[in-house]
BAFI-3210 file (N, C-alpha, C; in Angstrom, 3 decimals, decimal comma, padded with zeros to 6 digits):
// residues 69
n [1|2|3|4|5|6|7|8|9|10|11|12|13|14|15|16|17|18|19|20|21|22|23|24|25|26|27|28|29|30|31|32|33|34|35|36|37|38|39|40|41|42|43|44|45|46|47|48|49|50|51|52|53|54|55|56|57|58|59|60|61|62|63|64|65|66|67|68|69]
n.u [031,369|029,132|027,146|028,121|028,912|026,042|024,731|026,334|025,531|022,795|023,079|024,001|022,223|019,428|021,013|021,230|018,233|018,128|019,378|017,618|015,583|015,817|015,376|012,860|013,240|015,004|013,304|012,079|011,817|014,166|016,869|016,328|014,691|013,178|015,407|017,975|020,943|022,673|025,695|026,927|029,723|032,560|034,107|031,837|031,889|030,041|028,371|026,843|025,080|023,161|020,868|018,540|017,141|019,251|018,533|015,777|016,462|017,733|015,885|014,077|015,777|016,471|013,613|013,061|014,958|014,903|011,857|012,445|014,521]
n.v [092,683|094,520|092,765|091,378|094,099|094,816|092,299|092,362|095,250|094,444|092,365|093,950|095,435|093,892|092,947|095,184|095,798|093,244|093,950|096,307|095,089|093,549|093,452|091,732|089,918|087,947|086,810|084,693|081,252|080,393|078,025|077,157|074,431|071,779|069,043|070,254|070,027|070,276|069,264|069,016|070,611|069,092|071,378|073,601|074,279|073,632|071,765|072,642|072,228|073,059|071,249|071,010|073,505|074,358|072,444|073,706|076,329|076,284|074,895|077,025|079,230|078,023|077,796|080,660|081,549|080,475|081,209|083,684|083,660]
n.w [-087,358|-085,764|-085,397|-082,865|-081,363|-080,755|-079,859|-077,094|-076,166|-076,166|-074,181|-071,477|-071,180|-070,179|-068,176|-066,568|-066,381|-064,845|-062,492|-061,251|-060,640|-058,753|-055,960|-057,057|-057,661|-056,474|-054,791|-056,214|-056,090|-057,251|-057,403|-055,095|-055,586|-055,440|-056,006|-056,643|-054,652|-051,629|-050,044|-047,438|-045,676|-044,166|-042,010|-041,802|-044,839|-047,264|-050,569|-053,360|-055,448|-058,089|-059,629|-061,139|-060,767|-063,008|-065,392|-065,326|-066,263|-068,811|-070,492|-070,124|-071,262|-073,457|-075,625|-075,546|-076,953|-079,070|-079,703|-080,552|-082,572]
ca.u [031,757|027,989|026,683|028,721|028,218|024,134|024,599|026,804|024,032|021,330|023,313|023,788|020,351|019,411|021,485|020,645|017,099|017,824|019,937|016,647|014,432|016,354|014,526|011,935|013,790|015,009|012,119|011,862|012,613|015,235|018,052|015,755|014,017|013,319|016,553|019,095|021,603|023,007|026,187|027,303|031,467|033,303|034,620|031,478|031,783|028,597|028,985|025,992|024,500|021,501|020,923|016,921|017,798|020,107|017,612|014,615|017,279|018,346|014,479|013,358|016,681|016,160|012,353|012,742|016,146|014,196|011,404|013,196|015,264]
ca.v [093,260|095,380|091,895|091,392|095,229|094,544|091,051|092,926|096,378|093,600|091,496|094,905|095,978|092,447|092,797|096,459|095,149|092,397|094,398|096,959|094,022|092,401|092,872|090,794|088,388|087,022|085,883|083,743|080,225|079,657|077,222|075,968|073,652|069,842|068,332|071,088|069,160|070,997|067,714|069,802|069,555|068,882|072,456|074,900|074,310|072,919|071,551|073,335|071,626|073,559|070,651|070,812|074,958|074,429|072,143|074,930|077,886|076,038|075,020|078,737|079,989|077,450|078,368|082,208|081,231|079,198|082,317|084,627|083,195]
ca.w [-085,928|-085,393|-084,901|-081,122|-080,058|-080,780|-078,773|-075,538|-075,824|-075,640|-072,443|-070,789|-070,937|-069,683|-066,336|-066,076|-065,913|-063,853|-060,997|-060,920|-060,678|-057,731|-054,568|-056,386|-058,016|-055,184|-054,053|-057,439|-055,784|-058,273|-056,468|-053,619|-056,038|-055,366|-056,425|-055,974|-054,163|-050,943|-049,430|-046,373|-045,396|-042,596|-041,912|-041,850|-046,095|-048,516|-051,946|-053,750|-057,010|-058,532|-060,621|-060,985|-061,594|-064,328|-066,134|-066,112|-066,692|-069,803|-070,928|-070,169|-072,662|-075,232|-075,603|-075,271|-078,308|-080,582|-080,447|-080,934|-084,251]
c.u [029,850|026,861|026,756|028,235|026,745|023,835|025,478|026,004|023,331|021,740|023,396|022,857|019,745|020,362|021,153|019,440|017,451|018,576|018,509|015,896|014,884|015,782|013,360|012,145|014,223|014,249|011,688|012,448|013,411|016,586|017,810|014,614|014,325|014,323|017,693|019,624|022,071|024,164|026,899|028,857|031,368|033,469|033,800|031,096|030,269|028,974|027,304|026,025|022,898|020,971|019,419|016,707|018,214|019,614|016,551|015,331|017,468|017,082|013,812|014,085|016,346|014,768|012,670|013,988|015,640|012,829|011,638|013,836|014,184]
c.v [093,428|094,096|091,279|093,141|095,127|093,431|091,676|093,749|095,349|092,702|092,760|095,228|094,643|092,490|093,977|095,953|094,127|093,189|095,001|095,939|093,043|091,964|091,769|089,927|087,607|086,431|085,367|082,457|078,962|079,084|076,921|075,045|072,548|069,973|069,073|070,787|070,263|069,324|069,105|069,162|069,553|070,494|073,686|075,023|073,629|073,391|071,992|072,748|071,730|072,132|071,206|072,769|074,619|074,298|073,431|076,039|077,226|075,814|076,591|079,235|079,346|077,732|080,011|081,880|081,556|080,385|083,323|084,932|083,660]
c.w [-085,414|-084,993|-082,879|-080,653|-080,269|-079,453|-077,262|-075,139|-075,448|-073,737|-071,065|-070,693|-070,066|-068,066|-065,917|-065,789|-064,570|-062,270|-060,461|-060,840|-059,710|-056,912|-054,755|-056,840|-056,840|-054,233|-054,678|-056,709|-056,238|-057,498|-054,931|-054,171|-055,792|-056,162|-056,836|-054,834|-053,225|-050,385|-048,266|-046,183|-044,156|-041,462|-042,134|-043,796|-046,637|-049,880|-052,376|-055,356|-057,420|-059,787|-061,829|-061,588|-062,234|-065,368|-066,933|-066,722|-068,960|-070,647|-070,987|-071,513|-073,921|-076,268|-075,798|-076,958|-079,455|-080,982|-080,632|-082,582|-085,551]
res [m|a|r|v|q|k|l|l|i|i|l|g|l|a|l|l|v|a|g|l|l|w|p|w|l|k|q|v|p|l|g|r|l|p|g|d|l|v|i|p|r|g|t|g|g|r|l|y|l|p|i|t|t|m|i|l|l|s|v|i|l|s|l|l|l|r|l|f|r]
***
């Protein structure tokens, strides 16, 4: 049970830091990379598929998890 508590505390702190740094983080071009698809729909809607962003974040998170294990 202590392991889950530690994980929740770390996730909470990470969200807090991300929230505090949000004015600077929103300037990072994640979500607008080449390979991220935006498909316009008929009535003003659109389908957004951030494929490249998901791959990049997956690689970064995998490297960080491997580094800290």
